[in-house]
All heavy atoms as an XYZ file, in Angstrom:
769
protein
N       0.830     -1.185     -0.001
C      -0.041      0.032      0.000
C       0.880      1.257      0.037
O       1.801      1.330      0.815
C      -0.881      0.008      1.195
C      -1.813      1.170      1.277
S      -2.926      0.952      2.699
C      -3.090      2.637      3.244
N       0.603      2.112     -0.940
C       1.317      3.331     -0.991
C       0.957      4.251      0.209
O      -0.258      4.514      0.405
C       1.167      4.023     -2.330
C       1.958      5.255     -2.430
C       1.704      5.956     -3.814
O       1.537      5.188     -4.852
O       1.828      7.152     -3.865
N       1.899      4.809      0.946
C       1.557      5.644      2.066
C       1.930      7.100      1.885
O       1.870      7.887      2.771
C       2.268      5.094      3.321
O       3.658      5.120      3.107
C       1.807      3.707      3.708
N       2.326      7.464      0.703
C       2.769      8.867      0.504
C       1.564      9.835      0.619
O       1.817     11.027      0.852
C       3.466      9.040     -0.875
O       2.477      8.734     -1.908
N       0.363      9.415      0.483
C      -0.789     10.262      0.516
C      -1.388     10.366      1.941
O      -2.400     11.025      2.173
N      -0.633      9.812      2.952
C      -1.167      9.813      4.276
C      -0.486     10.900      5.110
O       0.726     10.991      5.117
C      -0.878      8.439      5.013
C      -1.629      7.358      4.236
C      -1.355      8.548      6.511
C      -1.384      6.000      4.812
N      -1.209     11.764      5.737
C      -0.606     12.796      6.532
C      -1.543     13.237      7.631
O      -2.747     13.126      7.517
C      -0.240     14.082      5.661
C      -1.369     14.578      4.855
C      -2.137     15.682      5.294
C      -1.675     14.086      3.597
C      -3.162     16.184      4.547
C      -2.734     14.597      2.874
C      -3.505     15.656      3.356
O      -4.492     16.077      2.632
N      -0.957     13.704      8.695
C      -1.712     14.117      9.862
C      -2.154     15.602      9.606
O      -1.369     16.351      9.003
C      -0.930     13.994     11.115
N      -3.348     15.916     10.073
C      -3.748     17.290      9.978
C      -3.787     17.943     11.379
O      -4.056     17.327     12.330
C      -5.191     17.396      9.323
O      -6.124     16.621     10.210
C      -5.218     16.805      7.964
N      -3.416     19.157     11.388
C      -3.492     19.950     12.576
C      -4.262     21.213     12.398
O      -4.134     21.874     11.323
C      -2.074     20.334     13.124
O      -1.408     21.101     12.113
C      -1.283     19.062     13.404
N      -5.106     21.514     13.287
C      -5.922     22.718     13.179
C      -5.744     23.541     14.412
O      -5.779     23.024     15.495
C      -7.413     22.399     12.962
O      -7.798     21.570     14.163
C      -7.627     21.711     11.675
N      -5.412     24.833     14.207
C      -5.209     25.716     15.346
C      -6.343     26.584     15.619
O      -6.541     27.152     16.690
C      -3.964     26.601     15.132
O      -4.156     27.338     13.926
C      -2.702     25.740     15.035
N      -7.281     26.709     14.672
C      -8.467     27.562     14.851
C      -9.664     26.802     15.383
O     -10.727     27.464     15.588
C      -8.798     28.257     13.568
C      -9.058     27.284     12.364
O      -8.696     26.072     12.520
O      -9.660     27.743     11.328
N      -9.571     25.516     15.669
C     -10.713     24.818     16.153
C     -10.545     24.693     17.673
O      -9.469     24.582     18.201
C     -10.641     23.370     15.593
C     -10.894     23.332     14.114
S     -12.518     23.848     13.656
C     -13.465     22.534     14.285
N     -11.703     24.697     18.401
C     -11.582     24.532     19.856
C     -11.153     23.130     20.206
O     -11.334     22.180     19.473
C     -13.056     24.736     20.302
C     -13.871     24.466     19.062
C     -12.981     24.802     17.914
N     -10.537     22.930     21.374
C     -10.060     21.696     21.857
C     -11.302     20.824     22.229
O     -12.144     21.338     22.932
C      -9.102     21.853     23.033
C      -7.822     22.508     22.697
C      -6.953     21.566     21.724
O      -7.001     20.386     21.925
N      -6.316     22.173     20.844
N     -11.301     19.608     21.794
C     -12.420     18.723     22.165
C     -11.692     17.308     22.605
O     -10.545     17.169     22.457
C     -13.317     18.411     20.933
O     -12.587     17.745     19.988
C     -13.932     19.778     20.404
N     -12.587     16.483     22.963
C     -12.055     15.116     23.374
C     -12.213     14.215     22.175
O     -12.059     12.931     22.367
C     -12.859     14.581     24.613
C     -14.280     14.369     24.315
O     -14.820     14.819     23.254
N     -15.006     13.851     25.263
N     -12.419     14.682     20.982
C     -12.499     13.762     19.843
C     -11.100     13.297     19.433
O     -10.071     14.056     19.698
C     -13.136     14.523     18.656
O     -12.355     15.625     18.251
N     -11.011     12.138     18.830
C      -9.669     11.643     18.460
C      -9.063     12.468     17.340
O      -9.655     13.194     16.610
C      -9.986     10.211     17.921
C     -11.401     10.297     17.499
C     -12.064     11.317     18.371
N      -7.748     12.396     17.361
C      -6.962     13.106     16.315
C      -7.245     12.424     14.937
O      -7.418     11.222     14.871
C      -5.450     13.024     16.528
C      -4.647     13.689     15.505
C      -3.176     13.586     15.846
O      -2.763     13.405     17.001
O      -2.305     13.616     14.922
N      -7.506     13.238     13.921
C      -7.825     12.715     12.612
C      -6.637     12.630     11.717
O      -5.673     13.563     11.781
C      -8.914     13.573     11.920
C     -10.157     13.556     12.749
S     -11.024     11.944     12.555
C     -12.556     12.289     13.248
N      -6.568     11.632     10.853
C      -5.541     11.522      9.809
C      -6.239     11.490      8.479
O      -7.280     10.747      8.303
C      -4.723     10.193     10.080
C      -3.925     10.373     11.348
C      -3.704     10.022      8.863
C      -3.137      9.098     11.697
N      -5.728     12.238      7.532
C      -6.329     12.223      6.195
C      -5.558     11.271      5.336
O      -4.325     11.235      5.296
C      -6.234     13.685      5.604
C      -6.939     13.828      4.357
C      -6.980     15.248      3.913
C      -8.218     15.515      3.151
N      -8.537     16.873      2.926
N      -6.361     10.369      4.670
C      -5.762      9.353      3.768
C      -6.347      9.509      2.323
O      -7.596      9.619      2.194
C      -6.055      7.981      4.361
C      -5.537      7.745      5.705
C      -5.567      6.871      3.408
C      -5.969      6.478      6.392
N      -5.475      9.505      1.358
C      -5.953      9.523      0.050
C      -5.675      8.202     -0.650
O      -4.590      7.599     -0.545
C      -5.092     10.576     -0.833
C      -5.415     11.996     -0.366
O      -6.529     12.344      0.123
N      -4.380     12.803     -0.297
N      -6.769      7.622     -1.257
C      -6.588      6.393     -1.998
C      -7.606      6.325     -3.170
O      -8.495      7.167     -3.196
C      -6.764      5.164     -1.073
C      -8.101      5.069     -0.389
C      -9.112      4.265     -0.867
C      -8.301      5.807      0.766
C     -10.318      4.213     -0.292
C      -9.529      5.707      1.427
C     -10.538      4.951      0.904
N      -7.479      5.433     -4.014
C      -8.308      5.300     -5.188
C      -9.290      4.111     -5.025
O      -8.943      3.092     -4.524
C      -7.444      5.075     -6.415
O      -6.590      6.225     -6.660
N     -10.502      4.357     -5.549
C     -11.499      3.307     -5.624
C     -12.100      3.369     -7.042
O     -12.079      4.384     -7.706
C     -12.603      3.416     -4.610
C     -12.024      3.272     -3.161
C     -13.354      4.706     -4.690
N     -12.726      2.241     -7.539
C     -13.385      2.314     -8.862
C     -14.482      3.389     -8.893
O     -15.222      3.468     -7.950
C     -13.901      0.954     -9.051
C     -13.092      0.071     -8.116
C     -12.747      0.920     -6.995
N     -14.517      4.159     -9.979
C     -15.506      5.223    -10.089
C     -16.965      4.757     -9.847
O     -17.674      5.394     -9.095
C     -15.302      5.891    -11.408
N     -17.417      3.625    -10.445
C     -18.746      3.245    -10.219
C     -19.064      2.912     -8.705
O     -20.162      3.275     -8.180
C     -18.919      1.967    -11.060
C     -17.886      2.005    -12.083
C     -16.751      2.789    -11.493
N     -18.114      2.280     -7.962
C     -18.306      2.099     -6.593
C     -18.376      3.329     -5.843
O     -19.183      3.534     -4.932
C     -17.087      1.225     -6.111
C     -17.175      0.833     -4.622
C     -18.332     -0.023     -4.339
C     -15.878      0.083     -4.236
N     -17.569      4.342     -6.138
C     -17.598      5.632     -5.412
C     -18.856      6.370     -5.662
O     -19.523      6.918     -4.750
C     -16.333      6.503     -5.867
C     -16.305      7.811     -5.208
C     -15.968      7.844     -3.876
C     -16.493      8.970     -5.959
C     -15.858      9.165     -3.248
C     -16.433     10.209     -5.323
C     -16.093     10.311     -3.972
O     -16.113     11.523     -3.400
N     -19.301      6.390     -6.931
C     -20.575      7.111     -7.235
C     -21.751      6.335     -6.538
O     -22.695      7.026     -6.067
C     -20.808      7.022     -8.806
C     -19.829      7.931     -9.489
C     -19.828      7.715    -10.962
O     -20.573      6.850    -11.509
O     -18.930      8.342    -11.662
N     -21.747      5.040     -6.442
C     -22.815      4.347     -5.675
C     -22.791      4.706     -4.267
O     -23.832      4.881     -3.602
C     -22.588      2.832     -5.895
C     -23.796      2.032     -5.401
C     -23.595      0.542     -5.661
O     -22.890      0.135     -6.617
O     -24.230     -0.235     -4.939
N     -21.586      4.801     -3.684
C     -21.438      5.183     -2.299
C     -21.953      6.561     -2.033
O     -22.606      6.815     -1.002
C     -19.983      4.999     -1.865
N     -21.639      7.514     -2.911
C     -22.123      8.832     -2.768
C     -23.632      8.932     -2.875
O     -24.268      9.728     -2.178
C     -21.446      9.783     -3.804
C     -19.973     10.129     -3.582
C     -19.412     11.010     -4.727
C     -19.697     10.723     -2.269
N     -24.199      8.196     -3.812
C     -25.679      8.168     -3.919
C     -26.294      7.625     -2.644
O     -27.302      8.110     -2.149
C     -26.036      7.267     -5.104
N     -25.734      6.588     -2.106
C     -26.198      6.019     -0.792
C     -26.103      7.051      0.342
O     -27.088      7.243      1.037
C     -25.416      4.744     -0.408
C     -25.729      4.206      0.975
C     -27.138      3.642      0.917
C     -24.711      3.101      1.315
N     -25.018      7.752      0.347
C     -24.811      8.775      1.391
C     -25.872      9.871      1.305
O     -26.465     10.290      2.262
C     -23.423      9.407      1.245
N     -26.203     10.296      0.017
C     -27.237     11.308     -0.225
C     -28.600     10.808      0.228
O     -29.354     11.515      0.851
C     -27.197     11.727     -1.638
C     -28.122     12.872     -2.003
C     -27.988     13.255     -3.467
C     -28.908     14.456     -3.813
N     -28.765     14.922     -5.149
N     -28.969      9.530     -0.073
C     -30.253      8.966      0.298
C     -30.312      8.901      1.782
O     -31.414      9.133      2.432
C     -30.382      7.592     -0.268
C     -30.681      7.457     -1.782
C     -30.609      5.998     -2.216
C     -32.059      8.039     -1.971
N     -29.229      8.564      2.444
C     -29.227      8.402      3.918
C     -29.077      9.784      4.661
O     -29.240      9.801      5.930
C     -28.054      7.498      4.449
C     -28.263      6.085      3.890
C     -29.287      5.306      4.658
O     -29.478      5.536      5.833
O     -29.933      4.441      4.040
N     -28.747     10.805      3.901
C     -28.600     12.181      4.503
C     -27.267     12.342      5.170
O     -27.086     13.100      6.102
N     -26.264     11.580      4.728
C     -24.868     11.660      5.243
C     -24.063     12.614      4.421
O     -24.225     12.560      3.153
C     -24.232     10.327      5.373
C     -24.880      9.360      6.215
C     -25.693      9.632      7.303
C     -24.720      7.904      6.166
N     -26.094      8.459      7.853
C     -25.455      7.393      7.191
C     -24.047      7.081      5.316
C     -25.613      6.030      7.376
C     -24.180      5.704      5.500
C     -24.916      5.210      6.501
N     -23.126     13.199      5.048
C     -22.076     13.890      4.271
C     -21.057     12.849      3.787
O     -20.970     11.745      4.447
C     -21.314     14.910      5.101
C     -22.206     16.033      5.606
C     -21.428     16.950      6.549
C     -22.351     18.065      7.070
N     -21.680     18.869      8.088
N     -20.421     12.990      2.623
C     -19.463     12.027      2.153
C     -18.404     11.611      3.271
O     -18.042     10.445      3.329
C     -18.829     12.674      0.962
C     -19.887     13.582      0.452
C     -20.614     14.115      1.659
N     -17.928     12.602      3.988
C     -16.959     12.246      4.971
C     -17.461     11.323      6.064
O     -16.771     10.372      6.515
C     -16.448     13.552      5.649
N     -18.767     11.457      6.389
C     -19.418     10.511      7.323
C     -19.438      9.155      6.736
O     -19.203      8.138      7.488
C     -20.732     11.010      7.699
C     -20.811     12.292      8.525
C     -22.196     12.878      8.631
O     -22.973     12.810      7.641
O     -22.477     13.397      9.708
N     -19.807      9.064      5.505
C     -19.853      7.795      4.832
C     -18.493      7.089      4.793
O     -18.355      5.934      5.087
C     -20.381      7.909      3.400
C     -20.484      6.640      2.587
C     -21.703      5.906      3.173
C     -20.645      6.976      1.135
N     -17.417      7.812      4.498
C     -16.097      7.289      4.407
C     -15.615      6.759      5.769
O     -15.062      5.727      5.949
C     -15.100      8.305      3.888
C     -15.365      8.728      2.431
N     -15.415      7.786      1.409
C     -15.617      9.939      1.963
C     -15.760      8.439      0.359
N     -15.778      9.718      0.586
N     -15.901      7.516      6.893
C     -15.565      7.098      8.218
C     -16.336      5.853      8.546
O     -15.746      4.934      9.147
C     -15.845      8.239      9.196
C     -14.769      9.294      9.273
C     -14.913     10.169     10.466
N     -16.137     11.106     10.345
C     -16.136     12.264      9.753
N     -15.026     12.658      9.149
N     -17.209     12.943      9.747
N     -17.629      5.814      8.173
C     -18.379      4.528      8.573
C     -17.865      3.312      7.785
O     -17.721      2.277      8.358
C     -19.898      4.797      8.139
C     -20.669      3.702      8.622
S     -21.881      2.901      7.557
C     -21.582      3.349      5.905
N     -17.430      3.517      6.448
C     -16.817      2.418      5.713
C     -15.525      1.983      6.422
O     -15.323      0.762      6.582
C     -16.498      2.860      4.313
C     -17.657      2.865      3.394
C     -17.551      3.455      2.162
C     -18.949      2.294      3.776
C     -18.657      3.539      1.304
C     -19.977      2.339      2.878
C     -19.814      2.929      1.694
N     -14.689      2.896      6.849
C     -13.416      2.564      7.528
C     -13.739      1.835      8.814
O     -13.103      0.741      9.048
C     -12.615      3.809      7.839
C     -11.618      4.065      6.758
C     -11.716      4.918      5.784
C     -10.310      3.445      6.626
N     -10.618      4.868      4.983
C      -9.729      4.006      5.529
C      -9.599      2.576      7.430
C      -8.427      3.687      5.087
C      -8.341      2.187      7.013
C      -7.789      2.787      5.907
N     -14.675      2.373      9.593
C     -14.971      1.752     10.866
C     -15.541      0.237     10.701
O     -15.070     -0.622     11.314
C     -15.962      2.613     11.605
C     -16.042      2.443     13.075
C     -16.996      3.473     13.695
O     -16.695      4.681     13.588
O     -17.892      3.056     14.358
N     -16.584      0.135      9.872
C     -17.189     -1.139      9.670
C     -16.231     -2.102      8.940
O     -16.154     -3.278      9.246
C     -18.466     -1.004      8.877
C     -19.571     -0.405      9.701
C     -20.879     -0.377      8.902
C     -22.002      0.176      9.749
N     -22.710     -0.774     10.596
N     -15.455     -1.632      7.957
C     -14.493     -2.451      7.260
C     -13.401     -2.946      8.182
O     -13.051     -4.138      8.146
N     -12.910     -2.055      9.046
C     -11.915     -2.451     10.052
C     -12.502     -3.525     10.978
O     -11.829     -4.534     11.269
C     -11.368     -1.331     10.790
C     -10.360     -1.645     11.837
C      -9.045     -2.069     11.374
C     -10.698     -1.706     13.169
C      -8.130     -2.390     12.367
C      -9.738     -2.110     14.067
C      -8.428     -2.439     13.707
N     -13.713     -3.223     11.532
C     -14.315     -4.183     12.415
C     -14.511     -5.599     11.679
O     -14.165     -6.594     12.351
C     -15.710     -3.735     12.859
N     -14.942     -5.587     10.446
C     -15.029     -6.902      9.751
C     -13.681     -7.599      9.602
O     -13.579     -8.847      9.738
C     -15.747     -6.660      8.379
N     -12.669     -6.822      9.240
C     -11.350     -7.339      9.079
C     -10.813     -7.866     10.436
O     -10.307     -9.073     10.451
C     -10.396     -6.313      8.549
C      -9.001     -6.779      8.441
N      -8.608     -7.633      7.512
C      -7.872     -6.530      9.175
C      -7.317     -7.957      7.608
N      -6.841     -7.292      8.641
N     -10.969     -7.118     11.443
C     -10.491     -7.592     12.754
C     -11.203     -8.865     13.196
O     -10.646     -9.778     13.847
C     -10.714     -6.439     13.862
N     -12.494     -8.919     12.924
C     -13.230    -10.108     13.297
C     -12.676    -11.345     12.583
O     -12.522    -12.429     13.180
C     -14.753     -9.910     13.044
C     -15.611    -11.091     13.354
C     -17.032    -10.847     13.034
O     -17.429     -9.758     12.794
O     -17.801    -11.816     13.066
N     -12.454    -11.169     11.346
C     -11.831    -12.298     10.536
C     -10.499    -12.722     11.067
O     -10.212    -13.968     11.108
N      -9.702    -11.736     11.364
C      -8.385    -12.072     11.930
C      -8.532    -12.880     13.255
O      -7.821    -13.876     13.459
C      -7.563    -10.780     12.200
C      -6.250    -11.077     12.967
C      -7.179    -10.193     10.855
N      -9.465    -12.385     14.105
C      -9.646    -13.007     15.379
C     -10.102    -14.431     15.282
O      -9.655    -15.352     15.912
C     -10.565    -12.204     16.225
C      -9.968    -10.951     16.764
O      -8.777    -10.817     16.905
N     -10.789    -10.018     17.130
N     -11.046    -14.639     14.255
C     -11.568    -16.009     14.040
C     -10.405    -16.936     13.585
O     -10.314    -18.125     13.991
C     -12.673    -15.920     12.966
C     -13.939    -15.470     13.531
C     -15.009    -15.447     12.436
C     -16.324    -14.867     12.959
N     -17.377    -14.845     11.917
N      -9.577    -16.396     12.689
C      -8.455    -17.203     12.147
C      -7.479    -17.569     13.297
O      -7.026    -18.720     13.361
C      -7.753    -16.578     11.026
C      -8.444    -16.532      9.662
C      -7.616    -16.014      8.532
N      -7.220    -14.657      8.699
C      -8.010    -13.644      8.332
N      -9.237    -13.832      7.817
N      -7.535    -12.411      8.434
N      -7.212    -16.638     14.155
C      -6.267    -16.877     15.275
C      -7.016    -17.906     16.260
O      -6.198    -18.876     16.690
C      -6.002    -15.662     16.055
C      -5.045    -14.674     15.322
C      -4.972    -13.354     16.083
C      -3.657    -15.206     15.117
N      -8.183    -17.754     16.525
C      -8.839    -18.782     17.442
C      -8.880    -20.102     16.824
O      -8.605    -21.103     17.424
C     -10.317    -18.270     17.732
C     -11.157    -19.422     18.386
C     -10.309    -17.108     18.649
N      -9.194    -20.235     15.479
C      -9.152    -21.519     14.826
C      -7.757    -22.107     14.809
O      -7.611    -23.371     15.010
C      -9.735    -21.352     13.320
C     -11.239    -21.216     13.354
O     -11.879    -21.548     14.290
N     -11.707    -20.565     12.395
N      -6.768    -21.324     14.629
C      -5.423    -21.799     14.620
C      -5.062    -22.361     15.966
O      -4.468    -23.488     16.037
C      -4.455    -20.692     14.279
C      -2.921    -21.049     14.102
C      -2.136    -19.903     13.689
C      -0.652    -20.203     13.688
N       0.175    -19.060     13.275
N      -5.458    -21.651     17.044
C      -5.117    -22.172     18.383
C      -5.914    -23.438     18.642
O      -5.419    -24.358     19.364
C      -5.460    -21.101     19.399
C      -4.467    -19.908     19.400
C      -4.912    -18.794     20.317
C      -3.904    -17.624     20.243
N      -4.330    -16.596     21.106
N      -7.151    -23.479     18.231
C      -7.987    -24.684     18.456
C      -7.355    -25.885     17.700
O      -7.350    -26.964     18.304
C      -9.445    -24.499     18.028
C     -10.336    -23.601     18.940
C     -11.630    -23.343     18.322
C     -10.470    -24.258     20.279
N      -6.964    -25.715     16.489
C      -6.314    -26.789     15.769
C      -5.070    -27.249     16.496
O      -4.807    -28.477     16.512
C      -6.044    -26.334     14.340
C      -7.238    -26.255     13.394
C      -6.868    -26.131     11.960
N      -6.114    -24.903     11.741
C      -6.622    -23.792     11.459
N      -7.930    -23.554     11.414
N      -5.878    -22.701     11.212
N      -4.256    -26.315     16.914
C      -3.126    -26.726     17.683
C      -3.352    -27.512     18.927
O      -2.766    -28.494     19.229
C      -2.270    -25.452     18.014
C      -0.931    -25.742     18.671
C      -0.241    -24.425     18.952
C       1.125    -24.669     19.574
N       1.833    -23.400     19.813
N      -4.468    -27.076     19.663
C      -4.843    -27.762     20.909
C      -5.386    -29.146     20.578
O      -5.114    -30.131     21.269
C      -5.887    -26.942     21.697
C      -5.324    -25.787     22.415
C      -6.428    -25.082     23.174
C      -5.887    -23.907     23.935
N      -6.920    -23.185     24.725
N      -6.185    -29.263     19.479
C      -6.732    -30.550     19.088
C      -5.623    -31.497     18.622
O      -5.613    -32.691     18.917
C      -7.696    -30.419     17.896
C      -9.048    -29.849     18.321
C      -9.941    -29.640     17.049
C      -9.816    -30.810     19.248
N      -4.580    -30.997     17.946
C      -3.457    -31.747     17.594
C      -2.690    -32.317     18.830
O      -2.340    -33.493     18.805
C      -2.471    -31.019     16.650
N      -2.558    -31.464     19.742
C      -1.885    -31.865     20.973
C      -2.676    -32.795     21.817
O      -2.129    -33.775     22.274
C      -1.575    -30.571     21.862
C      -0.865    -30.861     23.207
C       0.495    -31.446     22.989
O       1.225    -30.995     22.081
N       0.814    -32.473     23.746
N      -4.002    -32.613     21.832
C      -4.923    -33.577     22.525
C      -4.829    -34.815     21.924
O      -4.761    -35.902     22.496
C      -6.319    -33.000     22.495
C      -7.379    -33.888     23.105
C      -7.077    -34.101     24.612
C      -8.707    -33.310     22.997
N      -4.836    -34.882     20.541
C      -4.724    -36.253     19.744
C      -3.505    -36.950     20.085
O      -3.503    -38.119     20.296
N      -2.378    -36.249     20.163
C      -1.117    -36.902     20.482
C      -1.067    -37.401     21.925
O      -0.553    -38.437     22.263
C       0.107    -35.986     20.174
O       0.159    -34.881     21.032
N      -1.694    -36.605     22.802
C      -1.809    -37.025     24.193
C      -2.660    -38.232     24.420
O      -2.324    -39.234     25.156
C      -2.410    -35.906     25.123
C      -1.490    -34.698     25.303
O      -0.282    -34.894     24.931
O      -1.880    -33.625     25.661
N      -3.811    -38.315     23.658
C      -4.619    -39.485     23.678
C      -3.941    -40.719     23.124
O      -4.131    -41.784     23.602
C      -5.955    -39.232     22.868
C      -6.931    -38.224     23.597
C      -8.045    -37.957     22.611
C      -7.384    -38.679     24.871
N      -3.139    -40.525     22.042
C      -2.374    -41.650     21.425
C      -1.435    -42.202     22.386
O      -1.208    -43.435     22.465
C      -1.696    -41.144     20.153
O      -2.648    -40.774     19.171
N      -0.772    -41.303     23.232
C       0.076    -41.785     24.219
C      -0.508    -42.703     25.238
O       0.087    -43.585     25.830
C       0.860    -40.641     24.885
C       1.854    -39.925     23.949
C       2.422    -38.663     24.584
O       2.175    -38.387     25.760
O       3.109    -37.897     23.845
N      -1.779    -42.423     25.440
C      -2.580    -43.166     26.481
C      -3.216    -44.414     25.819
O      -3.863    -45.250     26.510
C      -3.694    -42.347     27.087
C      -3.228    -41.167     27.946
C      -4.413    -40.295     28.313
C      -2.520    -41.586     29.131
N      -3.017    -44.596     24.525
C      -3.515    -45.769     23.835
C      -4.973    -45.597     23.383
O      -5.658    -46.544     23.096
N      -5.491    -44.295     23.404
C      -6.850    -44.048     22.982
C      -6.714    -43.408     21.556
O      -6.080    -42.487     21.393
C      -7.481    -43.039     23.962
C      -7.565    -43.614     25.321
C      -8.950    -42.729     23.416
C      -7.945    -42.583     26.388
N      -7.416    -43.993     20.608
C      -7.408    -43.539     19.252
C      -8.578    -42.570     19.061
O      -9.734    -42.916     19.479
C      -7.393    -44.647     18.240
C      -6.103    -45.428     18.208
C      -4.894    -44.597     17.924
O      -4.980    -43.761     17.087
O      -3.843    -44.831     18.584
N      -8.434    -41.415     18.412
C      -9.580    -40.560     18.189
C     -10.545    -41.187     17.243
O     -10.134    -42.002     16.376
C      -8.968    -39.300     17.434
C      -7.519    -39.392     17.717
C      -7.170    -40.868     18.019
N     -11.823    -40.996     17.466
C     -12.862    -41.537     16.636
C     -12.962    -40.836     15.329
O     -12.794    -39.582     15.224
C     -14.265    -41.494     17.301
C     -14.228    -42.303     18.576
C     -15.690    -42.158     19.252
O     -16.615    -41.606     18.613
O     -15.851    -42.641     20.414
N     -13.283    -41.566     14.164
C     -13.502    -40.957     12.875
C     -14.886    -40.405     12.854
O     -15.820    -40.994     13.457
C     -13.327    -41.979     11.812
C     -11.844    -42.395     11.614
O     -10.992    -41.501     12.008
O     -11.579    -43.428     11.130
N     -15.098    -39.327     12.144
C     -16.469    -38.768     12.023
C     -17.333    -39.360     10.883
O     -18.394    -38.966     10.704
C     -16.308    -37.218     11.718
C     -15.738    -36.410     12.916
O     -15.927    -36.954     13.994
O     -15.204    -35.324     12.719
N     -16.731    -40.322     10.199
C     -17.405    -40.973      9.023
C     -18.610    -41.670      9.594
O     -18.748    -42.402     10.410
C     -16.471    -41.982      8.315
C     -15.293    -41.265      7.651
O     -15.457    -39.998      7.409
O     -14.257    -41.840      7.650
């Protein structure tokens, strides 16, 4: 991912709030997808910036959920493999699911 279009913004004329610091990111998306997103934002009464933030938030949440599921599954497979070898040492063979 090219990061040359990422930069932090600072504003001195805005009052101090407890909102998070914002970072502006420039990237490209297919024109039809962008136009569809803007049409959706207009229908929902959102400003384009609100729509983009929502996409980032929901997209990140979906990505993080997928990563977490893969990590949990990896740990479970490792535990099952260990359990299988422990049972084999005791002379117990795992049952087939067939």
